[in-house]
TIPAVEX-280145 format. One line per 4 residues: number of its first residue (from 1); their letters; for each residue y, z, x of C-alpha. Coordinates in nm, 3 decimals, padded with zeros to 5 digits. Each point is the difference from the previous one (the first is absolute). Layout:
NUM> A> Y/Z/X  ...
end
This chain:
1> MTRM> -01.411/21.585/33.016  -00.222/00.039/-00.338  -00.196/00.242/-00.033  -00.207/00.075/-00.325
5> LIVG> -00.280/00.162/-00.181  -00.182/-00.163/-00.280  -00.245/00.208/-00.232  -00.174/-00.056/-00.326
9> PPGA> -00.306/00.042/-00.159  -00.347/-00.144/00.064  -00.012/-00.341/-00.163  00.382/-00.049/-00.014
13> GKGT> -00.018/-00.303/00.262  00.151/00.235/00.261  -00.173/-00.198/00.326  00.119/-00.352/-00.160
17> QASR> 00.377/00.112/-00.038  -00.001/00.184/00.304  -00.112/-00.323/00.202  00.288/-00.179/-00.197
21> ITSA> 00.243/00.267/00.093  -00.062/-00.031/00.351  00.001/-00.353/00.047  00.341/-00.003/-00.192
25> YGIP> 00.204/00.243/00.148  -00.195/-00.070/00.379  -00.150/00.337/00.066  -00.337/00.089/00.074
29> DIST> -00.266/00.165/-00.326  -00.136/00.307/00.168  -00.302/00.141/-00.204  -00.154/00.324/00.102
33> GDIF> -00.364/-00.156/-00.086  00.075/-00.305/00.223  00.123/00.268/00.298  -00.318/00.163/-00.063
37> RENI> -00.207/-00.303/00.031  00.157/-00.164/00.266  -00.045/00.305/00.221  -00.367/00.060/-00.091
41> KNET> -00.076/-00.395/00.080  00.175/00.019/00.363  -00.170/00.367/00.047  00.317/00.201/00.057
45> PLGK> -00.002/00.318/00.078  00.190/00.104/-00.275  -00.272/-00.277/-00.204  -00.271/00.168/00.133
49> QVKA> 00.115/00.342/-00.160  00.090/-00.157/-00.325  -00.367/-00.204/-00.004  -00.155/00.356/00.012
53> IVDS> 00.161/00.173/-00.257  -00.016/-00.305/-00.205  -00.354/-00.035/00.045  -00.075/00.382/-00.083
57> GDYV> 00.184/-00.054/-00.362  00.292/00.192/00.102  00.376/-00.084/-00.036  00.227/-00.089/00.314
61> PDSL> 00.205/00.282/00.034  00.399/-00.043/00.011  00.016/00.059/00.347  -00.237/-00.292/00.108
65> TNEL> 00.169/-00.228/-00.266  00.351/00.064/00.128  -00.092/-00.021/00.365  -00.138/-00.373/-00.120
69> VTNR> 00.303/-00.066/-00.194  00.224/00.108/00.281  -00.167/-00.208/00.213  00.029/-00.301/-00.186
73> LLQD> 00.385/00.056/-00.083  00.046/-00.018/00.384  -00.123/-00.369/00.002  00.233/-00.228/00.091
77> DARN> 00.011/-00.198/-00.338  00.068/00.317/-00.212  00.305/00.056/00.217  00.225/-00.168/-00.233
81> GFLL> -00.170/00.160/-00.350  -00.318/00.000/-00.183  -00.156/00.020/-00.309  -00.244/00.291/-00.013
85> DGYP> -00.302/00.008/-00.275  -00.223/00.309/-00.030  00.218/00.201/00.189  00.112/00.269/-00.063
89> RTLE> -00.247/00.150/-00.236  00.076/00.345/00.045  00.312/00.258/00.012  -00.093/00.089/00.350
93> QVHF> 00.001/-00.375/00.115  00.347/-00.061/-00.201  00.152/00.289/00.226  -00.168/-00.159/00.316
97> LDQL> 00.149/-00.361/-00.048  00.336/00.180/-00.081  -00.025/00.133/00.330  -00.129/-00.280/00.149
101> LDSK> 00.269/-00.229/-00.116  00.298/00.245/00.040  -00.112/00.051/00.400  00.063/-00.385/00.038
105> GQKL> 00.296/-00.001/-00.192  -00.136/-00.186/-00.291  -00.050/00.042/-00.358  -00.135/-00.170/-00.324
109> EAVI> 00.145/-00.204/-00.203  -00.205/-00.036/-00.360  -00.331/00.121/-00.124  -00.131/-00.259/-00.202
113> QLVA> -00.230/00.115/-00.317  -00.204/-00.228/-00.186  -00.019/00.138/-00.379  -00.274/-00.099/-00.197
117> DQDE> -00.127/00.098/-00.323  -00.319/00.186/00.095  -00.192/-00.149/-00.328  00.093/-00.367/00.141
121> IVSR> -00.166/00.056/00.339  -00.275/00.155/-00.109  -00.076/-00.311/-00.238  00.090/-00.238/00.274
125> LTKR> -00.200/00.186/00.267  -00.312/00.024/-00.269  00.009/-00.353/-00.085  00.013/-00.099/00.378
129> AQEQ> -00.275/00.210/00.109  -00.239/-00.165/-00.329  00.113/-00.338/00.142  -00.118/00.083/00.339
133> GRAD> -00.313/00.183/-00.121  00.133/00.351/00.160  -00.213/00.227/-00.244  00.095/00.302/00.228
137> DSED> 00.363/-00.054/-00.080  00.013/00.109/-00.365  00.270/00.113/-00.233  -00.060/00.399/00.087
141> AIRH> 00.015/-00.066/00.404  00.329/-00.227/-00.059  00.168/00.292/-00.199  -00.087/00.235/00.240
145> RQQV> 00.155/-00.197/00.311  00.314/-00.037/-00.236  -00.019/00.362/-00.055  -00.030/00.080/00.362
149> YLRE> 00.273/-00.226/00.110  00.227/00.181/-00.252  -00.075/00.334/00.118  00.062/-00.088/00.372
153> TSPL> 00.319/-00.203/-00.033  00.190/00.184/-00.279  00.130/00.283/00.237  00.103/-00.283/00.269
157> IDVY> 00.128/-00.238/-00.251  00.246/00.311/-00.149  00.084/00.087/00.390  00.136/-00.392/00.033
161> RDRG> 00.154/00.010/-00.338  00.185/00.284/00.063  00.173/-00.131/00.331  00.114/-00.328/-00.194
165> LLVE> -00.268/-00.247/00.181  -00.237/-00.063/-00.307  00.012/-00.385/-00.073  -00.242/00.004/-00.334
169> VDGL> -00.090/-00.398/-00.094  -00.232/-00.071/-00.321  -00.318/-00.081/00.183  -00.165/-00.194/-00.268
173> GDMD> 00.018/-00.367/-00.085  00.002/-00.323/00.246  -00.016/00.032/00.357  00.328/-00.177/00.060
177> EVAE> 00.184/00.176/-00.252  -00.082/00.315/00.154  00.101/-00.111/00.339  00.334/-00.116/-00.155
181> RIKA> 00.038/00.323/-00.181  -00.028/00.178/00.331  00.252/-00.206/00.199  00.249/00.030/-00.308
185> ALAE> -00.022/00.374/00.042  -00.007/00.024/00.376  00.320/-00.200/-00.049  00.173/00.244/-00.185
189> RGIV> -00.036/00.244/00.307  00.128/-00.295/00.216  -00.329/-00.050/00.139  -00.052/-00.389/00.008
193> PVGQ> -00.286/-00.237/00.129  00.049/-00.123/00.345  00.158/-00.364/-00.098  00.262/00.120/-00.215
197> RDES> 00.071/00.261/00.260  00.072/-00.321/00.245  00.207/-00.180/-00.275  00.206/00.295/-00.025
201> VA> 00.085/00.047/00.366  00.113/-00.373/00.016
end
């Protein structure tokens, strides 16, 4: 029963760590981006609404995002836990998730925050953009995305810090090292990988 969120600035390796976490803890990685794409691809009624909104250049409203996430959390693989990536993004979504979990007698165990020096990330992403020939990914554009992330997530991080759920992990360095830091930080809260749980039961 491991229910967690993962947050981190663009370029901090959140996607890589999310896949490692879900593999180690036996829970699905639930990304709002993936949910949107899957519903659009399958042309579900909600997917058609999302496509129309995205095609017009608007943001998907909280109400629709909440509905899509609710539907995903009701699927069998999320019954025993999940790692949410990209949700919640607003305080309204935080409150909705609270109510949704409360209604099922559930709660979050941890919010993993990958912390990384902004200049280090900008340097890393600028170098990668140059290597891949992505001229539109300028340093200014990268810094802008970092600022948007900070502005949008700071209120959410404050909420989860106040609740004692925030687990801050240095997101810079070798991917394996970061993964081990996450495991160690979660272990301090009694959250251990599936294999270790089996050993403790035995």
